[in-house]
C-alpha positions in Angstrom: -3.7 -52.9 -0.3 -7.3 -52.0 -1.0 -7.0 -48.7 0.9 -3.8 -47.8 -1.0 -5.5 -48.4 -4.4 -8.5 -46.4 -3.3 -6.3 -43.5 -2.1 -4.4 -43.6 -5.3 -7.5 -43.4 -7.5 -8.8 -40.6 -5.3 -5.6 -38.7 -5.6 -5.6 -38.9 -9.4 -9.2 -37.7 -9.6 -8.5 -34.9 -7.2 -5.4 -33.7 -9.2 -7.5 -33.7 -12.4 -10.3 -31.8 -10.8 -8.0 -29.1 -9.4 -6.2 -28.8 -12.7 -9.4 -28.3 -14.6 -10.7 -25.8 -12.1 -7.5 -23.8 -12.6 -7.9 -24.0 -16.4 -11.5 -22.8 -16.1 -10.4 -19.7 -14.1 -7.5 -18.9 -16.3 -9.4 -19.3 -19.6 -12.4 -17.4 -18.3 -10.3 -14.5 -17.1 -8.3 -14.3 -20.3 -11.5 -14.6 -22.4 -13.1 -11.7 -20.5 -9.9 -9.5 -20.8 -9.4 -10.2 -24.5 -13.1 -10.2 -25.4 -12.8 -13.6 -27.0 -16.2 -15.4 -27.1 -14.4 -18.6 -28.2 -12.1 -18.6 -25.2 -14.9 -17.9 -22.8 -16.8 -20.9 -24.3 -13.7 -23.0 -24.0 -13.6 -22.0 -20.3 -17.2 -23.2 -20.0 -16.2 -26.5 -21.6 -13.3 -26.9 -19.1 -15.9 -26.3 -16.4 -18.0 -29.1 -17.8 -15.0 -31.4 -17.6 -14.3 -30.2 -14.1 -17.9 -31.2 -13.2 -17.5 -34.7 -14.6 -14.2 -35.3 -12.9 -15.6 -33.9 -9.6 -18.6 -36.3 -9.6 -16.1 -39.2 -10.3 -13.9 -38.0 -7.4 -17.0 -38.0 -5.1 -17.8 -41.5 -6.1 -14.2 -42.7 -5.5 -14.0 -40.9 -2.2 -17.4 -42.4 -1.1 -16.1 -45.9 -2.0 -13.0 -45.3 0.1 -15.1 -44.2 3.1 -17.2 -47.3 3.0 -20.4 -45.4 2.2 -21.8 -48.4 0.5 -23.5 -49.4 3.8 -25.9 -46.4 3.4 -29.2 -46.6 1.8 -29.9 -45.0 -1.6 -31.8 -42.1 0.0 -28.7 -41.4 2.2 -26.4 -41.4 -0.9 -28.3 -38.7 -2.7 -27.1 -35.6 -0.9 -23.5 -36.0 -2.0 -23.5 -37.0 -5.6 -27.0 -36.4 -6.8 -27.2 -32.8 -5.5 -23.7 -32.0 -6.9 -24.7 -33.4 -10.3 -27.9 -31.5 -10.4 -26.3 -28.2 -9.4 -23.3 -28.6 -11.8 -25.5 -29.7 -14.7 -27.9 -26.8 -14.2 -24.9 -24.3 -14.1 -23.5 -25.9 -17.3 -26.8 -25.7 -19.1 -27.3 -22.0 -18.1 -23.6 -21.1 -19.0 -23.8 -22.9 -22.4 -27.1 -21.2 -23.3 -25.7 -17.8 -22.2 -22.4 -18.0 -24.1 -24.2 -19.3 -27.2 -26.8 -16.5 -27.2 -24.1 -13.9 -26.4 -22.0 -15.2 -29.4 -25.0 -15.1 -31.7 -25.8 -11.5 -30.6 -22.2 -10.6 -31.4 -22.4 -12.2 -34.8 -25.7 -10.4 -35.6 -24.5 -7.1 -34.2 -21.2 -7.4 -36.1 -17.8 -8.3 -34.7 -15.5 -5.3 -35.0 -12.2 -6.6 -33.5 -10.0 -9.6 -33.0 -9.2 -11.0 -29.5 -5.4 -10.8 -29.9 -2.5 -13.2 -29.6 -2.9 -13.4 -25.8 -6.1 -15.5 -26.3 -4.2 -17.9 -28.7 -1.4 -18.3 -26.1 -3.9 -19.2 -23.4 -5.7 -21.7 -25.6 -2.4 -23.5 -26.5 -1.3 -23.5 -22.9 -4.7 -25.0 -21.9 -4.3 -27.8 -24.5 -0.9 -28.7 -23.2 -2.1 -28.7 -19.5 -5.2 -30.6 -20.3 -3.2 -33.3 -22.2 -0.9 -33.5 -19.2 -3.8 -34.0 -16.8 -5.3 -36.7 -19.0 -2.0 -38.6 -19.3 -1.5 -38.4 -15.5 -4.9 -39.7 -14.6 -4.7 -42.4 -17.3 -1.4 -43.6 -15.9 -2.9 -43.7 -12.4 -6.0 -45.8 -13.4 -4.0 -48.0 -15.7 -1.7 -49.0 -12.8 -4.8 -50.2 -11.0 -5.8 -52.3 -14.0 -8.8 -50.1 -14.8 -9.9 -49.5 -18.4 -9.3 -46.0 -19.7 -11.8 -45.8 -22.6 -13.9 -43.1 -20.8 -10.8 -41.0 -20.2 -9.9 -41.1 -23.8 -13.4 -39.9 -24.7 -13.2 -37.0 -22.3 -9.8 -36.0 -23.7 -11.0 -36.0 -27.3 -14.0 -33.9 -26.4 -12.0 -31.2 -24.6 -9.2 -31.1 -27.2 -11.7 -30.7 -30.0 -13.4 -27.8 -28.2 -10.0 -26.1 -27.6 -9.0 -26.6 -31.2 -12.3 -25.1 -32.3 -11.5 -22.1 -30.1 -8.0 -21.9 -31.5 -9.3 -21.9 -35.1 -11.8 -19.2 -34.3 -9.3 -16.9 -32.5 -6.6 -17.4 -35.1 -9.1 -16.7 -37.9 -10.2 -13.5 -36.3 -6.6 -12.4 -35.8 -5.9 -13.3 -39.5 -8.7 -10.9 -40.4 -7.0 -8.2 -38.4 -3.6 -8.9 -40.1 -4.9 -9.1 -43.7 -7.5 -6.3 -43.1 -10.4 -8.5 -43.6 -12.9 -7.6 -40.9 -15.3 -10.2 -42.2 -13.1 -12.8 -40.5 -13.7 -11.3 -37.0 -16.9 -13.3 -37.0 -15.0 -16.5 -36.7 -14.3 -16.0 -33.0 -18.0 -15.7 -31.9 -18.9 -18.5 -34.4 -16.4 -20.8 -32.6 -18.1 -19.7 -29.3 -21.5 -20.9 -30.7 -20.0 -24.3 -31.7 -18.4 -24.8 -28.3 -21.6 -23.8 -26.4 -23.3 -26.8 -28.0 -20.7 -29.1 -26.5 -21.1 -27.4 -23.1 -24.9 -27.9 -23.2 -24.3 -31.5 -24.3 -22.1 -32.0 -21.3 -24.7 -30.7 -19.0 -27.3 -33.0 -20.4 -25.0 -36.0 -20.1 -24.5 -35.2 -16.4 -28.3 -35.3 -15.9 -28.6 -38.5 -17.9 -25.8 -40.2 -16.0 -27.6 -39.1 -12.7 -30.9 -40.6 -13.8 -29.3 -43.8 -15.2 -27.0 -44.3 -12.2 -29.2 -43.0 -9.4 -28.7 -46.3 -7.7 -25.4 -46.9 -9.6 -25.0 -49.3 -12.5 -25.0 -53.0 -11.6 -22.4 -55.2 -13.2 -23.6 -57.7 -15.9 -24.4 -61.3 -15.0 -21.1 -62.6 -16.3 -19.1 -60.4 -14.0 -21.3 -61.1 -11.0 -21.0 -64.9 -11.6 -17.3 -64.6 -11.8 -17.2 -62.8 -8.5 -19.5 -65.3 -6.9 -17.4 -68.2 -8.1 -14.2 -66.6 -6.7 -15.8 -66.0 -3.3 -17.0 -69.6 -3.1 -13.5 -70.9 -3.6 -12.2 -69.1 -0.5 -11.5 -71.6 2.3 -14.2 -71.3 5.0 -17.0 -69.9 2.9 -20.0 -72.2 3.1 -22.5 -70.1 1.1 -22.8 -66.6 -0.4 -25.9 -64.5 -0.1 -26.9 -61.1 -1.7 -23.7 -60.5 -3.7 -23.9 -57.3 -5.6 -21.3 -55.3 -7.4 -21.8 -51.7 -8.5 -19.7 -49.2 -10.5 -18.3 -46.1 -8.8 -17.1 -44.1 -11.9 -14.4 -46.4 -13.3 -14.2 -48.5 -10.1 -16.2 -51.3 -8.6 -17.2 -52.0 -5.0 -18.7 -55.3 -4.0 -21.2 -56.0 -1.2 -22.0 -59.5 0.0 -23.1 -61.7 2.9 -21.1 -64.9 3.4 -22.3 -67.9 5.4 -19.7 -69.7 7.6 -19.7 -72.7 9.9 -21.6 -71.6 13.1 -19.2 -73.7 15.2 -16.2 -71.4 14.5 -15.2 -68.4 16.6 -16.0 -64.8 15.8 -12.3 -64.2 15.2 -12.2 -67.0 12.6 -15.3 -65.6 10.9 -13.6 -62.2 10.7 -10.4 -63.8 9.3 -12.5 -65.5 6.5 -14.1 -62.1 5.6 -10.6 -60.5 5.3 -9.4 -63.4 3.1 -12.5 -62.9 0.8 -11.8 -59.2 0.6 -8.1 -59.6 -0.2 -8.8 -62.4 -2.8 -11.3 -60.2 -4.7 -9.2 -57.0 -4.8 -6.1 -59.0 -5.9 -7.8 -61.1 -8.5 -10.1 -58.4 -10.0 -8.0 -55.2 -10.5 -11.1 -53.1 -11.1 -12.5 -54.0 -7.7 -11.3 -51.4 -5.2 -13.2 -52.5 -2.1 -15.5 -55.3 -0.8 -17.9 -55.0 2.1 -18.2 -58.5 3.5 -20.8 -59.3 6.2 -20.4 -62.7 8.0 -23.4 -64.7 9.2 -23.7 -68.3 10.5 -24.9 -71.0 8.1 -27.9 -72.6 9.9 -29.8 -75.3 7.9 -28.1 -78.0 10.0 -25.9 -80.9 9.4 -24.7 -82.2 7.1 -23.8 -79.1 5.1 -21.0 -78.0 2.7 -17.9 -76.5 4.2 -14.5 -75.6 2.8 -12.9 -76.4 6.2 -12.0 -79.9 7.2 -13.7 -80.9 10.4 -10.5 -81.4 12.3 -9.4 -77.8 11.4 -12.5 -76.2 13.0 -12.7 -75.0 16.5 -16.0 -76.1 18.1 -17.6 -73.9 20.7 -20.4 -76.4 21.3 -19.6 -79.9 22.6 
């Protein structure tokens, strides 16, 4: 069940990432062909969304591969390097498109981008909305909150609407013979470039803030701890930690069991703990449970009845 949920979450993030990559290429190509600074800036913003979804996909994929057993230094090459590279590219692209748009405004815009740019922007809005709805449906079926997805959608739609207003305004200047309106297209490019730079900065901030990933608050950890302690066969729980992987949570823990039971029975208890957590807490996609014997000596607490335990030592 856990593997299915992880694969489903991974599939949703992968589809969104590929869709945003396609939008970036289409918008960038159309912006270059039509000369629309607003459309090129919108393509950069789609690239920013692609970067965010890609880092989320890497987190989900890592959780599904059980990478939580690795140290923080070993986790850096996948997500940290990707975040640094993508954020640097976004900052450079945002600055470049902003400066290019400003130069066009100062030098004087002398033509409109044409209706082709408007068509691509409208198509991009429709595709982006479809991707957001698809991913939202995937995560909602797993019981995961979609607040962050709604925020991403509003940001991208606002950028596309800004580009739409800029290109339509420039075209209106062409239709009504008002060349002064041509400046609206590069002006929209300047506005969108600010959002692109903001997205790059947010990636860096998220990397710094979540270098070792965000720990859950004490209330959530306590709820997880109490749930594990209720599982039959668990004597004690050590080192329970739960960390967020994007919109998902993976739990690490060490459970103590009766030292007189078999290895097979200890493994069965660990599986019951894992199934219990992923079933009760919908946002928990995986649990890494390590089993160790409880050693302080008799008498000690046990959820097993003495007659139900198999003794290896007589």
